[in-house]
C-alpha positions in Angstrom: -0.9 -12.3 4.6 2.3 -12.0 5.9 1.0 -11.8 9.7 -0.7 -14.9 9.4 2.3 -16.8 8.4 4.4 -18.4 11.4 7.9 -17.7 12.4 8.7 -21.6 11.5 7.3 -20.5 8.0 11.0 -18.6 7.1 13.4 -21.4 7.4 16.2 -19.0 6.2 17.3 -16.6 9.4 17.5 -13.5 6.6 13.8 -14.2 5.4 12.8 -13.8 9.1 14.5 -11.1 9.5 12.6 -9.2 6.6 9.3 -10.7 7.6 9.8 -9.2 11.1 10.7 -5.6 9.3 7.9 -5.8 6.9 5.5 -6.5 10.0 7.0 -3.4 11.8 6.6 -1.1 9.1 10.1 0.0 8.8 11.0 1.0 5.4 13.3 -0.6 3.3 15.7 2.2 3.0 16.5 2.0 6.7 17.2 -1.6 6.7 20.7 -3.3 6.4 22.2 -3.6 3.0 21.9 -7.4 3.4 18.3 -7.0 4.0 17.0 -4.6 1.6 19.0 -6.5 -1.3 17.3 -9.6 -0.4 14.0 -7.7 -0.9 15.0 -6.5 -4.2 16.0 -9.6 -5.3 12.7 -11.3 -4.0 10.9 -8.9 -6.1 12.9 -9.6 -9.2 11.8 -13.2 -8.8 8.2 -12.3 -8.2 8.4 -10.2 -11.7 9.5 -13.4 -13.5 6.2 -15.0 -12.8 3.9 -14.9 -15.4 1.0 -12.2 -15.5 2.6 -10.2 -12.7 3.0 -6.7 -13.7 3.7 -3.8 -11.1 0.8 -2.1 -9.9 1.1 1.4 -8.9 2.5 0.6 -5.4 4.4 -1.7 -6.2 6.1 0.6 -9.1 6.8 3.5 -6.6 8.7 1.3 -4.4 10.8 -0.2 -7.2 11.3 3.6 -8.4 12.3 4.5 -4.6 14.9 1.4 -4.3 15.9 2.8 -7.7 16.5 6.0 -6.6 18.4 4.2 -3.6 20.7 1.8 -5.6 21.7 5.0 -7.8 23.0 6.4 -4.6 24.7 3.9 -3.3 26.3 2.8 -6.5 27.6 6.6 -6.6 28.9 6.1 -3.0 30.4 2.9 -3.7 31.9 4.0 -6.9 33.5 7.6 -4.8 35.1 4.7 -2.4 36.3 2.3 -5.0 34.7 -0.1 -3.6 34.7 -2.1 -7.1 33.0 -5.2 -5.7 30.5 -3.6 -3.7 29.6 -1.7 -6.7 29.1 -4.5 -8.7 26.8 -6.2 -6.7 25.1 -2.8 -6.5 24.6 -2.4 -10.1 23.5 -5.8 -10.7 20.6 -5.3 -8.2 20.1 -2.1 -9.9 20.2 -3.6 -13.1 17.4 -6.1 -12.1 14.9 -3.2 -10.3 15.1 -1.5 -14.2 14.3 -4.7 -15.5 11.2 -5.1 -13.4 10.3 -1.4 -14.0 10.4 -2.4 -17.6 8.3 -5.4 -17.0 11.4 -7.2 -18.9 11.8 -9.4 -15.6 
């Protein structure tokens, strides 16, 4: 489906960048933090849609993101970056809510 959408469908440059990475098959953990954060937020928004429960692949991706965010949170805590830590913890909460089906 993503392949059929023209570049013009993505008004925001951040969305175009994410779409390009998805098309190229670049793993989310290799994306810049800003882009991976966008994917997590989009998945959390999609989870809020009625009748959308995680399938096995989605759940596996969310569990990988949870692990990645836990590592990032630990690194930010070690560096004393409170602002960055709070942002990552917010994303981690959204991922965990999605996994529980609370989102």
